[in-house]
VMD Tcl script that draws the C-alpha trace (Angstrom):
set ca {
  {-29.68 83.20 31.81}
  {-33.10 83.41 30.18}
  {-33.17 84.70 26.61}
  {-36.29 86.64 25.65}
  {-37.20 87.56 22.08}
  {-39.19 90.80 21.99}
  {-40.82 91.70 18.69}
  {-41.50 95.36 17.98}
  {-38.79 96.25 20.51}
  {-38.24 99.68 18.95}
  {-41.89 100.57 19.55}
  {-43.68 101.90 22.60}
  {-44.71 98.68 24.40}
  {-41.88 96.55 23.04}
  {-39.19 98.98 24.19}
  {-40.54 98.90 27.74}
  {-40.63 95.08 27.73}
  {-37.09 94.86 26.35}
  {-35.63 97.42 28.77}
  {-37.31 95.87 31.82}
  {-36.30 92.34 30.80}
  {-32.66 93.41 30.49}
  {-32.79 95.24 33.83}
  {-34.03 92.02 35.44}
  {-31.07 90.06 34.11}
  {-32.41 88.51 30.92}
  {-30.64 88.35 27.59}
  {-32.79 90.22 25.07}
  {-33.20 89.70 21.34}
  {-34.91 92.68 19.74}
  {-36.79 91.74 16.58}
  {-38.03 94.42 14.24}
  {-37.16 96.80 11.45}
  {-35.13 99.01 13.81}
  {-32.88 98.19 16.79}
  {-34.42 98.12 20.23}
  {-33.13 100.04 23.26}
  {-31.07 97.11 24.57}
  {-29.84 93.69 23.52}
  {-29.10 92.30 20.07}
  {-31.03 93.50 17.04}
  {-32.43 90.85 14.73}
  {-33.96 92.48 11.63}
  {-37.51 91.34 10.93}
  {-40.21 92.68 8.64}
  {-43.39 91.18 10.09}
  {-45.36 91.76 6.89}
  {-42.95 89.87 4.65}
  {-40.79 87.24 6.34}
  {-40.43 84.70 9.13}
  {-38.44 85.79 12.19}
  {-35.22 84.19 13.37}
  {-35.89 83.08 16.95}
  {-32.70 81.06 17.36}
  {-31.61 80.94 20.99}
  {-34.83 82.40 22.43}
  {-36.43 80.68 25.41}
  {-39.72 82.50 24.89}
  {-41.23 85.27 22.81}
  {-43.14 88.42 23.77}
  {-44.86 89.55 20.58}
  {-45.48 93.30 20.74}
  {-45.04 94.10 17.04}
  {-48.26 95.40 15.52}
  {-49.63 97.81 12.96}
  {-51.87 100.34 14.71}
  {-54.21 103.07 13.55}
  {-57.65 103.51 12.09}
  {-57.22 103.20 8.30}
  {-59.86 103.78 5.68}
  {-61.74 100.54 4.88}
  {-60.41 98.89 1.75}
  {-57.31 101.10 1.69}
  {-53.70 99.99 1.22}
  {-53.16 100.81 4.90}
  {-55.82 98.29 5.90}
  {-54.14 95.62 3.77}
  {-50.77 96.46 5.33}
  {-52.30 96.16 8.81}
  {-53.62 92.69 8.00}
  {-50.21 91.67 6.64}
  {-48.54 92.56 9.95}
  {-51.18 91.67 12.54}
  {-52.48 88.45 10.97}
  {-49.99 87.13 8.40}
  {-47.05 88.21 10.56}
  {-48.56 86.37 13.50}
  {-48.84 83.17 11.46}
  {-45.18 83.40 10.51}
  {-44.13 84.13 14.09}
  {-46.07 81.17 15.51}
  {-44.56 78.82 12.96}
  {-41.04 80.04 13.77}
  {-41.67 79.76 17.52}
  {-41.69 75.95 17.07}
  {-43.06 75.13 20.49}
  {-41.48 78.00 22.43}
  {-43.86 79.83 24.80}
  {-45.38 82.88 23.09}
  {-46.94 85.85 24.86}
  {-49.05 87.66 22.26}
  {-50.05 91.25 23.04}
  {-53.57 91.80 21.77}
  {-56.09 94.52 22.63}
  {-59.43 94.96 24.36}
  {-60.55 96.32 20.97}
  {-61.36 92.71 20.07}
  {-64.40 92.73 22.39}
  {-67.94 93.37 21.25}
  {-69.57 96.41 22.91}
  {-70.57 95.49 26.47}
  {-73.84 96.34 28.24}
  {-73.55 99.53 30.28}
  {-72.21 99.10 33.83}
  {-71.04 95.51 33.25}
  {-67.50 94.26 33.69}
  {-65.81 92.62 30.73}
  {-64.39 89.14 31.36}
  {-62.23 87.13 28.98}
  {-65.22 85.08 27.79}
  {-66.97 88.20 26.51}
  {-67.85 87.84 22.80}
  {-65.11 88.73 20.32}
  {-67.05 90.26 17.42}
  {-68.65 93.46 16.14}
  {-65.41 95.25 15.37}
  {-65.84 98.75 13.99}
  {-62.43 99.13 12.36}
  {-59.56 97.26 10.73}
  {-57.44 97.33 13.86}
  {-60.01 95.44 15.93}
  {-60.63 92.95 13.15}
  {-56.95 92.27 12.55}
  {-56.14 91.92 16.24}
  {-59.04 89.49 16.67}
  {-57.88 87.42 13.71}
  {-54.27 87.43 14.91}
  {-55.10 86.45 18.45}
  {-57.34 83.64 17.20}
  {-54.26 82.15 15.55}
  {-52.25 82.66 18.72}
  {-54.86 81.03 20.94}
  {-55.19 78.07 18.58}
  {-51.42 77.60 18.81}
  {-51.47 77.55 22.63}
  {-50.13 81.05 23.27}
  {-50.91 83.37 26.15}
  {-52.85 86.38 24.85}
  {-52.86 89.67 26.80}
  {-55.71 92.13 26.26}
  {-54.79 95.61 27.50}
  {-56.90 98.70 26.89}
  {-55.63 102.19 26.01}
  {-51.98 101.69 26.96}
  {-50.28 104.84 28.26}
  {-46.92 105.72 29.75}
  {-43.58 107.35 29.06}
  {-42.89 107.43 25.33}
  {-46.54 106.93 24.38}
  {-46.80 107.98 20.71}
  {-50.56 107.55 20.33}
  {-53.01 107.99 23.20}
  {-51.92 111.15 25.01}
  {-50.50 112.96 21.93}
  {-53.80 112.46 20.08}
  {-55.73 113.72 23.09}
  {-53.59 116.85 23.35}
  {-53.89 117.49 19.61}
  {-57.69 117.58 19.89}
  {-57.69 120.64 22.17}
  {-58.77 123.68 20.20}
  {-58.77 127.19 21.72}
  {-59.08 125.83 25.24}
  {-61.88 123.42 24.36}
  {-61.95 119.62 24.11}
  {-65.08 118.06 22.64}
  {-65.93 114.52 23.82}
  {-68.83 112.23 22.88}
  {-71.51 111.76 25.52}
  {-71.28 112.18 29.30}
  {-68.35 110.86 31.29}
  {-67.99 107.09 31.64}
  {-65.90 104.60 33.61}
  {-63.00 103.34 31.49}
  {-60.19 100.88 32.06}
  {-56.73 102.08 31.07}
  {-53.47 100.12 31.09}
  {-50.16 101.49 32.27}
  {-47.35 100.25 30.05}
  {-45.63 99.21 33.29}
  {-48.50 96.88 34.17}
  {-48.49 95.45 30.65}
  {-44.71 94.96 30.80}
  {-44.92 93.08 34.10}
  {-47.61 90.82 32.67}
  {-45.66 90.22 29.46}
  {-42.59 89.02 31.35}
  {-44.56 86.79 33.72}
  {-47.07 85.32 31.31}
  {-44.83 82.76 29.60}
  {-45.48 80.59 32.68}
  {-49.25 81.05 32.65}
  {-51.74 78.53 31.24}
  {-52.55 79.27 27.57}
  {-55.51 81.53 26.97}
  {-56.62 85.17 27.10}
  {-56.04 87.54 30.02}
  {-57.29 91.09 30.54}
  {-54.55 93.50 31.63}
  {-55.47 96.89 33.10}
  {-54.81 99.21 36.02}
  {-56.23 98.23 39.43}
  {-59.40 100.30 39.06}
  {-61.20 102.03 36.19}
  {-61.07 105.80 35.81}
  {-63.76 108.39 35.41}
  {-63.13 109.57 31.84}
  {-63.50 113.31 32.30}
  {-61.57 113.47 35.57}
  {-58.74 111.42 34.08}
  {-58.57 113.61 30.99}
  {-58.52 116.80 33.08}
  {-55.64 115.32 35.09}
  {-53.71 114.44 31.92}
  {-54.18 117.94 30.52}
  {-53.02 119.57 33.77}
  {-49.92 117.37 33.92}
  {-49.01 118.55 30.41}
  {-49.67 122.19 31.23}
  {-52.79 122.42 29.06}
  {-55.81 124.39 30.24}
  {-59.00 123.26 28.55}
  {-62.72 122.94 29.15}
  {-64.54 119.73 28.19}
  {-67.72 119.98 26.16}
  {-70.01 116.98 25.75}
  {-71.39 116.18 22.32}
  {-74.47 113.91 22.07}
  {-73.21 110.42 21.13}
  {-75.65 110.12 18.22}
  {-74.36 113.38 16.76}
  {-70.73 112.28 17.26}
  {-71.41 108.97 15.50}
  {-73.10 110.75 12.60}
  {-70.17 113.14 12.29}
  {-67.73 110.22 12.35}
  {-69.70 108.44 9.63}
  {-69.59 111.57 7.46}
  {-65.86 112.09 7.99}
  {-65.08 108.45 7.25}
  {-67.21 108.53 4.11}
  {-65.32 111.57 2.83}
  {-62.00 109.97 3.72}
  {-62.55 107.31 1.07}
  {-61.57 110.01 -1.41}
  {-58.10 110.01 0.23}
  {-57.52 106.35 1.10}
  {-53.89 106.84 2.10}
  {-54.73 109.25 4.93}
  {-56.25 108.42 8.31}
  {-59.60 110.13 9.12}
  {-59.51 112.78 11.84}
  {-62.69 111.37 13.39}
  {-63.83 107.76 13.28}
  {-66.58 105.63 14.71}
  {-63.94 103.62 16.57}
  {-62.68 106.73 18.35}
  {-66.22 107.72 19.33}
  {-67.04 104.27 20.68}
  {-63.80 104.08 22.66}
  {-64.68 107.29 24.50}
  {-68.46 107.14 24.70}
  {-69.04 103.61 26.02}
  {-68.00 102.51 29.52}
  {-65.47 99.67 29.33}
  {-64.26 98.09 32.57}
  {-61.99 95.06 32.25}
  {-62.01 92.42 34.96}
  {-58.38 91.43 35.65}
  {-58.95 88.71 38.26}
  {-57.79 85.94 35.90}
  {-54.33 87.49 35.52}
  {-54.17 88.27 39.23}
  {-54.83 84.61 40.00}
  {-51.52 83.87 38.21}
  {-49.58 86.14 40.58}
  {-49.59 89.33 38.51}
  {-50.47 92.57 40.29}
  {-51.13 95.94 38.59}
  {-48.66 98.10 40.52}
  {-48.81 101.21 38.33}
  {-51.55 103.83 38.05}
  {-52.33 106.94 36.05}
  {-51.40 109.06 39.08}
  {-47.87 107.63 38.99}
  {-47.50 108.54 35.32}
  {-48.93 112.03 35.76}
  {-46.70 112.77 38.75}
  {-43.64 111.77 36.71}
  {-44.89 113.82 33.75}
  {-45.41 116.92 35.89}
  {-41.95 116.51 37.40}
  {-40.32 116.19 33.98}
  {-42.19 119.26 32.74}
  {-41.14 121.21 35.82}
  {-37.50 120.22 35.35}
  {-37.66 121.21 31.67}
  {-39.17 124.58 32.53}
  {-36.52 125.16 35.18}
  {-33.80 124.32 32.66}
  {-35.17 126.83 30.16}
  {-35.36 129.55 32.85}
  {-31.87 128.94 34.21}
  {-29.28 131.70 33.58}
  {-27.05 131.09 30.56}
}
mol new
graphics top color blue
foreach p $ca { graphics top sphere $p radius 0.5 }
foreach p [lrange $ca 0 end-1] q [lrange $ca 1 end] { graphics top cylinder $p $q radius 0.2 }
display resetview
C-alpha cells in the first residue's frame, strides 16, 4: 500500500488530496497544525520546524500561507517563513522521496494579451508577497528535483477564498470589476487533486494545471452568483482607475499593517488581465482535466436547493 504524506491536509486543497488519496486505497499521513479529514495526523508547524516524513513514499506539499498582506508587515514575514523557509525544511526532510509541490500561476510575469502561458513563461514581476514567496519556494523545489504544479484560481467545494471573496464584494445588487471581460483560466480542486496524486511519477519540472478551457470572466461570475442565489449586475471600472484606487487603498493600509487591504493591485491584475494557461505538458503525462466550473455550479445549486427544501419542510 502506498503511503502519501499530504501537508496542509486540513486546508482546502490538502483536504481534497488527502480524502481522494484515501478513497483510492492509499495510506495517508496528514501533516499540519490541525488533523486532516482522514489518515494519521502528524503535527507540523511549517514556519518553525522540520516535518516528520517517516514511512511516506512521496509527499504532496499543499501547505501554504495565502493572502495579500501589507508590504513589510508581520504577515508578509510570516508568509515567507511558511512558503519559503518551510519549503526548505520540507525538502531536506524528504531525503530523496518524490515531492509534488503545489505552487501558483501567480509566479508568472504578466503575459501579452491573447497569448497562452506556457511553463517557460518568465517568473518575475510579482505584485505582492504571495507571488514572490511562491516563486522563491518553487525555485527551491525545482532545484531539488521536485514536480511543481501551477494552478490558477482554485475553486471547489469548501473553497474558503475565491468564491466567498467574490460574493462579499456584491453591494446592493452591484459587483464592480476592473476593465472589460477577459478570458481566464480557473482550476477545479478536483483537477488539481488528480494531478497531485499522479505527478510523483512525472519528470521533475513545472506543470500548468487548469480546467480544459478558459472561461469568459463575466459569464463565469454571473453563473457563480446565480448558483449561490445572488442577483447582481456587473459594472466595469476602467483598469487605470481601479489600479489607482488599489494603490491608494494599499498606501493607507500601511497605517494598519496587521490587516489585509480590501483592494489591492494583485486583485485588480488577476481580474483585469487575460490569463490562459496551456496544460499540454501535464496532459502529455496522462493527466486529463475532468472537472469544470459547470460541474461545481450544478452541485452548488443542488445543495442550495436541498437546503432550501429542508428549511421549508414542515416541523
